[in-house]
C-alpha positions, 0 to 999 in steps of 0.5 A: 361545689362545697356540698360535693366535697362534703359528700365525698368526704362522708363517703370516704369516711364510711369506707374507712371506718369499717376497714379500720375497726374490722381488723384485729387489734391486740391489747397489751397489759403491762406488768406495771401500768396494766390494761390501758382499756379496762384499767386491770392491773396485775396482782402479785403475791409473794416477794416480787421485785419491781424491775429497775427499782431493785438496785440489789437484784441479780436480774438486770435486763436492758430496760430498752428491750422491755415493754414500757421499760418495766418488768417484774422478777421473782426468785423462789427458793423454798419460800411461799408460792409466788403468783401474778394474776390479771383479768382480761376480756378476750379469746386469745393471749400471749405472755412475754418475759425474758430469760437470763444467762448468769455471768461469772460475776454473779455466782449464785444467780438462779436462772432456771425457769419453772412456771405453771399457767392457769386460766380461770383456775385450771392448769393450761400449760407450763414453761421450763428452761435451764439457760446456760451461763453466759461465759462472760462477766456480766449476765446476758438475756433473751428478750421477748420470750413467749412464756405462754399462749392460748388461742381457744378461749370462749368469749367473756372475762377470763382470769390468767394466773402465773405460778413460779415453782420451786428454784425458779426465776421469772422475769415477767414483761407483759400480757397481750390479748385479743379482745372479744370484739375482734376475736373470731377473725384474729383466732383464725389467723393466730391458729394457722400461724402459731406453734403449740402453747405449752413447751418444755425447754431443756436448753437455751438454744431450743428456748431461743428458737421457739421464742423467735418463731412464736414472737413473729407469729404472735406479733403479726396481728398487731403489725398488720393492724397498724399497717392497715390503719396507717395506709387507710388513713394516708390513702383517705387523706390523699384522696380528699386532698386530690378531690379538693384540689380538683374542685378548686382548680375547676372553680378557678378555671370557671371564674377565669373563663367567665371574666374573659367572656365578660371582657370580650363582650364589653369590648365588642359593645364598645366598638359598636358604640364608637363607630365612625360615621362617614358622610355620604356626600362631600361639599364642592370645592370652595374655589373652583370658579367665580361667576361674573355678576352679569354677562356684560362683564368680562370673564374673570379668571380666578387665580389663587396665589399660594403663600410660599413658605420661607426656607429658614425654618420659621413658621409661615403665616398662611395667607388667604387666597386672593381673587384677581379679575382680568378683563378680556 
């Protein structure tokens, strides 16, 4: 029985492993913590601020809305070039950030965005936006904005570079890419569900609309992968539990049947061993008649005197029958 359960578990494992690992699995490179798989980190040039560590910065998005609660921001007025670059092994990528809407209490807060993106040293796209003021004392933000995306990269290592142009604010959150091992299936999915990678946005409303559609399409693969993995794991665990419970129940039922059969057989044998043997003939009555010793003697009639039991309830002593001879 144990061998059967082990065999079924091994079969289920062989069915689960290809399903789990064949689904596309995106990898996220955080702006601060880097790539959890390869260990690659963003390389920043110029004056970048490390998110919430900057107490005097105008850009103060909600940490709970940012991946790993971290971000890097930079504002270029007339200074040197500001860039962020990282290496990744994949064939598709998405770069996420945030857009700021200046509040009335933050005069001079530059919220215009003007970015250029390079793949392996070649210009591959740009992003421009001029979000209007929030109209409130505090600045407001748009989160999970897709700043750049690319789906047609060749297999191998690639270098991604973000350039912050003049009079531009950039709030960088993360980069998501599809690793080489799952590139083919993911590339088809993303190409059919995504919008063009380059966009030029002149107003906040158009930027927000484009952002929401891009976020939904780019996050599909990751969500689908998670759902498939969870459902498959739960399904396998449930099947194993059912098989184990069934085998246990059958084994227990078999044991009960064996015990009942043994008890029944023992009872029959005991009855056979304790059979009551009845005699085939009974002896004659002890006192039917007394034959005279000789023919000359008169016949004797045997009278038996029975002992009368007293009525007072005391125990009566039995008396032996007495033979009385009467002469004729």
